[in-house]
C-alpha positions as a printed Julia matrix, in Angstrom:
50×3 Matrix{Float64}:
 11.17  60.69  18.61
  9.93  57.15  18.0
 10.46  53.91  19.92
 13.03  52.76  17.36
 15.09  55.87  18.19
 15.21  54.78  21.84
 16.17  51.14  21.27
 19.86  50.26  21.38
 20.77  47.06  19.49
 22.2   44.31  21.7
 25.29  42.37  20.72
 24.93  38.66  21.44
 28.11  36.61  21.42
 27.94  32.81  21.66
 29.75  30.72  24.23
 30.05  26.98  23.65
 29.79  25.22  26.99
 29.92  21.55  27.84
 28.81  20.87  31.39
 30.99  18.34  33.19
 28.39  17.96  35.93
 24.63  17.95  35.95
 23.09  21.39  36.26
 19.61  21.0   37.68
 18.5   24.52  38.43
 19.01  28.0   37.07
 16.68  30.93  37.6
 16.73  32.55  34.17
 14.25  33.4   31.45
 14.69  31.36  28.3
 14.77  33.68  25.3
 15.47  31.21  22.47
 15.93  27.45  21.99
 17.08  25.6   18.89
 17.94  21.89  18.74
 19.12  19.29  16.28
 20.19  15.67  16.65
 23.53  16.47  18.31
 23.17  19.73  20.23
 20.84  22.28  21.78
 21.3   26.05  21.68
 19.74  27.84  24.64
 19.8   31.61  25.12
 18.82  33.01  28.51
 18.57  36.51  29.93
 21.38  35.84  32.44
 24.45  33.66  32.46
 25.02  30.97  35.12
 28.76  31.64  35.18
 28.83  35.08  36.85
């Protein structure tokens, strides 16, 4: 048995969120960030909504 046999693929589904208030603090690990001139994509290990 190899490590690849033990790894289960994760399904990542996007959620588009526009914050109507300023969010100053969230204890989460940032896994990925991508930005352009109009938006920023941020993937964390936990969601702030649950």
